[in-house]
C-alpha positions as CSV (number, residue, x, y, z in Angstrom):
1,X,-0.2,-0.2,-0.1
2,X,1.3,3.6,-0.8
3,X,2.0,5.4,2.2
4,X,-0.7,8.1,3.0
5,X,-0.2,11.5,4.6
6,X,-1.4,11.5,8.1
7,X,-1.8,14.1,10.7
8,X,-1.5,13.3,14.2
9,X,-2.8,16.0,16.9
10,X,-2.5,15.4,20.5
11,X,-0.2,14.0,23.1
12,X,3.5,13.6,22.8
13,X,5.4,13.4,26.1
14,X,7.9,11.9,28.6
15,X,6.4,8.6,30.0
16,X,8.2,7.3,33.1
17,X,7.7,3.9,34.8
18,X,9.2,2.8,38.1
19,X,8.4,-0.9,38.5
20,X,8.8,-2.5,42.3
21,X,11.1,-5.6,42.3
22,X,9.2,-7.5,45.3
23,X,6.1,-7.3,47.1
24,X,4.9,-3.5,47.7
25,X,5.2,-1.9,51.0
26,X,3.0,1.4,51.2
27,X,4.5,3.9,52.8
28,X,8.1,2.4,52.9
29,X,11.1,2.6,50.6
30,X,10.7,-0.3,47.9
31,X,13.6,-1.3,45.8
32,X,12.7,-1.1,41.9
33,X,14.0,0.6,38.8
34,X,12.9,3.5,36.5
35,X,12.3,3.5,32.7
36,X,12.0,6.5,30.7
37,X,10.7,7.1,27.2
38,X,8.9,9.2,25.1
39,X,4.9,8.3,24.9
40,X,1.2,9.6,24.7
41,X,-1.5,8.0,22.8
42,X,-1.4,10.1,19.5
43,X,2.4,10.0,19.5
44,X,2.8,6.1,19.9
45,X,-0.1,5.7,17.1
46,X,1.9,8.2,15.2
47,X,5.1,6.4,15.1
48,X,3.9,3.1,14.6
49,X,2.1,4.6,11.4
50,X,5.4,6.1,10.4
51,X,6.9,2.7,10.9
52,X,4.6,1.0,8.4
53,X,5.3,3.4,5.8
54,X,3.1,6.3,6.0
55,X,4.0,10.2,6.0
56,X,3.0,11.3,9.7
57,X,3.2,14.6,11.1
58,X,2.9,14.9,14.7
59,X,1.5,18.2,16.1
60,X,1.8,18.7,19.8
61,X,2.9,21.1,22.4
62,X,6.3,21.0,24.2
63,X,8.2,22.6,26.7
64,X,12.1,24.0,27.0
65,X,13.6,21.2,29.1
66,X,15.2,17.6,28.2
67,X,11.9,16.0,27.9
68,X,11.2,17.9,24.5
69,X,14.5,16.5,23.4
70,X,13.2,13.0,24.4
71,X,10.3,13.2,22.4
72,X,12.3,15.0,19.2
73,X,14.6,12.1,19.3
74,X,11.8,9.5,19.2
75,X,10.2,11.2,16.5
76,X,13.3,10.9,14.3
77,X,14.2,7.4,15.3
78,X,10.8,6.6,13.6
79,X,10.5,9.1,10.8
80,X,7.8,11.1,12.0
81,X,7.5,14.9,11.2
82,X,7.3,16.7,14.8
83,X,5.9,20.2,14.8
84,X,3.7,22.0,17.3
85,X,4.3,24.8,19.5
86,X,7.0,25.3,22.1
87,X,6.8,27.1,25.5
88,X,10.2,27.4,26.5
89,X,9.2,28.8,30.2
90,X,7.4,25.6,30.7
91,X,8.1,21.8,31.3
92,X,6.9,19.2,28.8
93,X,4.2,17.3,29.7
94,X,5.0,13.8,31.7
95,X,3.3,10.6,32.7
96,X,4.9,9.1,35.9
97,X,3.6,5.4,36.9
98,X,4.8,3.3,40.0
99,X,4.0,-0.3,38.9
100,X,4.0,-3.3,40.9
101,X,6.4,-6.2,40.2
102,X,3.5,-8.0,38.1
103,X,2.9,-4.4,36.0
104,X,-0.1,-3.7,38.1
105,X,-0.2,0.1,38.1
106,X,0.1,1.4,41.9
107,X,-0.4,5.2,41.7
108,X,0.6,7.6,38.7
109,X,0.6,11.0,38.3
110,X,-0.3,12.8,35.2
111,X,1.4,16.6,34.6
112,X,-0.3,17.3,31.6
113,X,-1.4,21.1,32.1
114,X,0.3,22.3,29.1
115,X,-2.0,20.3,26.7
116,X,-4.5,23.0,27.6
117,X,-2.9,25.6,25.5
118,X,-3.5,23.7,22.7
119,X,-6.9,25.9,22.1
120,X,-9.0,25.7,19.2
121,X,-7.5,29.3,17.8
122,X,-4.1,27.6,17.1
123,X,-5.8,25.5,14.6
124,X,-6.0,28.7,12.9
125,X,-2.4,29.3,12.5
126,X,-1.3,29.1,8.7
127,X,1.1,26.4,8.7
128,X,-1.3,24.1,10.5
129,X,-4.3,24.8,8.5
130,X,-2.1,23.9,5.4
131,X,-0.8,20.9,7.2
132,X,-4.5,19.5,8.4
133,X,-5.9,20.4,4.7
134,X,-3.3,18.2,2.8
135,X,-3.7,15.2,5.1
136,X,-5.4,12.0,3.8
137,X,-6.5,11.0,7.5
138,X,-6.4,12.9,10.8
139,X,-6.0,11.4,14.3
140,X,-6.3,13.0,17.5
141,X,-6.4,12.2,21.1
142,X,-8.4,13.3,24.0
143,X,-5.1,15.3,25.5
144,X,-6.8,18.0,23.5
145,X,-9.4,20.4,25.2
146,X,-12.9,19.8,23.8
147,X,-13.4,22.7,21.9
148,X,-10.3,22.2,20.1
149,X,-11.5,18.7,19.1
150,X,-14.7,20.0,18.0
151,X,-13.1,22.6,15.6
152,X,-10.4,20.1,14.6
153,X,-13.5,17.2,13.4
154,X,-15.7,20.0,12.2
155,X,-13.1,21.3,10.0
156,X,-11.9,18.0,8.7
157,X,-15.7,17.1,8.2
158,X,-15.9,20.2,5.9
159,X,-13.0,18.9,3.8
160,X,-14.2,15.3,3.7
161,X,-10.9,14.2,5.4
162,X,-11.6,11.1,7.8
163,X,-10.8,11.5,11.2
164,X,-10.5,9.4,14.6
165,X,-9.7,9.7,18.1
166,X,-8.1,7.8,21.1
167,X,-9.6,8.2,24.1
168,X,-7.1,8.4,26.5
169,X,-8.6,7.9,29.8
170,X,-12.3,7.5,31.4
171,X,-11.9,11.3,32.7
172,X,-10.5,12.6,29.3
173,X,-13.0,10.4,26.5
174,X,-16.0,12.9,27.7
175,X,-14.0,15.5,25.6
176,X,-15.3,13.9,22.8
177,X,-18.8,13.7,23.2
178,X,-19.7,16.8,21.3
179,X,-17.5,15.8,18.4
180,X,-18.9,11.8,18.3
181,X,-21.0,12.2,15.2
182,X,-18.2,13.8,13.4
183,X,-15.5,11.3,14.1
184,X,-15.1,8.0,11.9
185,X,-13.3,6.3,14.6
186,X,-12.9,6.4,18.3
187,X,-10.3,3.8,19.7
188,X,-11.2,3.5,23.5
189,X,-10.5,0.9,26.2
190,X,-13.2,-1.0,28.1
191,X,-13.2,1.6,31.3
192,X,-13.6,4.4,28.6
193,X,-16.4,2.6,26.6
194,X,-18.5,2.1,30.0
195,X,-18.0,6.1,30.4
196,X,-19.5,6.9,27.1
197,X,-22.0,4.0,26.6
198,X,-22.8,3.2,30.2
199,X,-22.2,0.5,32.3
200,X,-25.7,-0.6,32.8
201,X,-25.3,-2.8,29.6
202,X,-23.6,-5.7,28.2
203,X,-20.1,-5.0,26.1
204,X,-22.1,-6.6,22.7
205,X,-24.7,-3.3,23.3
206,X,-21.9,-0.7,23.3
207,X,-21.3,-0.3,19.6
208,X,-25.3,0.2,19.5
209,X,-25.4,3.0,22.5
210,X,-22.5,4.6,20.8
211,X,-24.2,4.7,17.4
212,X,-27.2,6.3,19.0
213,X,-25.0,9.1,20.1
214,X,-23.8,9.6,16.6
215,X,-20.7,7.6,16.4
216,X,-20.4,6.1,12.9
217,X,-17.3,3.6,13.9
218,X,-15.4,2.6,16.7
219,X,-12.9,-0.1,18.5
220,X,-12.8,-1.0,22.3
221,X,-10.0,-3.2,23.6
222,X,-10.3,-5.2,26.5
223,X,-7.0,-6.9,27.4
224,X,-6.9,-10.6,26.8
225,X,-11.0,-10.6,26.5
226,X,-12.6,-10.0,23.0
227,X,-12.0,-6.7,21.2
228,X,-14.9,-5.0,19.4
229,X,-14.8,-3.2,16.4
230,X,-17.7,-1.6,14.1
231,X,-18.4,0.7,11.4
232,X,-21.6,1.5,9.8
233,X,-23.8,-1.1,11.4
234,X,-21.1,-4.0,11.1
235,X,-19.5,-5.1,14.4
236,X,-17.0,-7.8,14.5
237,X,-15.3,-9.1,17.7
238,X,-12.0,-11.0,18.1
239,X,-10.4,-12.8,21.2
240,X,-6.2,-11.8,21.0
241,X,-4.2,-14.8,20.7
242,X,-2.2,-15.9,24.0
243,X,1.0,-14.3,24.1
244,X,3.9,-16.1,25.5
245,X,6.3,-13.5,26.7
246,X,5.0,-9.9,27.6
247,X,7.4,-7.3,27.7
248,X,5.1,-4.2,28.5
249,X,1.4,-3.4,28.0
250,X,1.8,0.3,27.5
251,X,1.0,1.4,24.2
252,X,-0.8,-1.9,23.1
253,X,-4.1,0.3,22.7
254,X,-2.5,2.9,20.4
255,X,-1.1,0.4,18.2
256,X,-4.4,-1.3,18.2
257,X,-5.7,2.1,16.7
258,X,-2.6,2.3,14.4
259,X,-3.5,-1.2,13.0
260,X,-6.9,-0.6,12.2
261,X,-6.2,3.0,10.8
262,X,-3.8,1.3,8.6
263,X,-6.1,-0.9,7.2
264,X,-8.8,1.2,7.0
265,X,-6.7,3.5,4.5
266,X,-6.2,0.7,2.3
267,X,-10.0,0.2,2.2
268,X,-10.1,-3.0,3.9
269,X,-13.1,-4.6,5.5
270,X,-13.9,-4.4,9.3
271,X,-12.6,-8.2,9.6
272,X,-9.4,-7.2,8.5
273,X,-9.1,-4.2,10.3
274,X,-9.6,-5.7,13.3
275,X,-7.4,-8.6,12.6
276,X,-4.2,-6.2,11.5
277,X,-5.0,-3.9,14.8
278,X,-4.5,-7.1,17.0
279,X,-1.5,-8.3,15.0
280,X,0.3,-5.0,15.6
281,X,-0.9,-4.6,19.4
282,X,0.4,-8.2,19.9
283,X,3.9,-7.1,18.4
284,X,3.7,-4.3,20.7
285,X,3.0,-6.4,24.1
286,X,6.1,-8.5,23.2
287,X,8.3,-5.2,23.2
288,X,9.4,-3.5,26.4
289,X,8.7,-0.2,24.8
290,X,5.6,1.6,24.1
291,X,6.3,1.5,20.4
292,X,8.3,-1.9,19.1
293,X,11.2,-0.2,17.0
294,X,11.0,-3.3,14.9
295,X,7.5,-2.9,13.5
296,X,7.7,-3.2,9.6
297,X,5.3,-4.6,7.0
298,X,6.9,-7.9,6.7
299,X,7.0,-8.5,10.3
300,X,3.1,-7.4,10.4
301,X,2.4,-9.8,7.6
302,X,3.9,-12.7,9.9
303,X,2.1,-11.8,13.0
304,X,-1.2,-11.7,11.2
305,X,-0.7,-15.3,9.9
306,X,-1.1,-16.0,13.8
307,X,-4.6,-14.1,14.2
308,X,-7.7,-16.0,13.7
309,X,-10.8,-14.7,11.8
310,X,-13.0,-12.8,14.0
311,X,-16.7,-13.4,14.8
312,X,-19.1,-11.3,13.1
313,X,-21.9,-10.0,15.6
314,X,-25.9,-9.3,14.6
């Protein structure tokens, strides 16, 4: 497939993870180790799409610190064109998590206030307007203010540019609500889906609930439980094959989004979209990084052969 021009606008920040070696002892010093890399829902997906051969531009905000340099280096390694707005007197957004030995989250701190400065009026800057107007596909994430997402999706719709969003978290996904009818896809996890569709129904009912709110298509990842993907009244579900060795689950949902978008841009049916999304997520969870740097077309094809066909839901 010929690479498409994709613009991603949203989170690109520092992701710090500290893993405790033994049993967690609250209120005490725990032996462990730190790991730091670039992250962000939009940025993770952007890098995966670039590694698959697309022409990807990432638009975000950054501070005048070493965190910005970390993001720049990650963009360069994956071939992403990084652009955006720099605030020299601020710190680049960051997410800092403490994990138990088995990977479960103990506590996390999200320092994301700088994303609030990605206001709707910044979309009117000439270089950004031109960048968005020339895109074949636009992806945003819910790190952006609701008003920015609304203007972005409205402008894209007026130009018939397909647009998708990543939910990020239950607290942030509500920013997408005013824009649901303008989005072609929303990628979310189970907790985010419950926030949008309600926890008072079965997972199989979520696509219908969200369609009633105007959403044309979407995908819900659920860990090792079957993922769900739907588009224009068709719904498929697929249980991810077991993975022998898990490196880190960070970024798996973003990889799922990237795999689905790549298939969508190739005009693939939703059955192929969910299989490819599952394959790219599988590659990611086997890597210790949020974006597996060995991603390419050949590897994706090899892993895709391990993914069974999905089940079509009524």
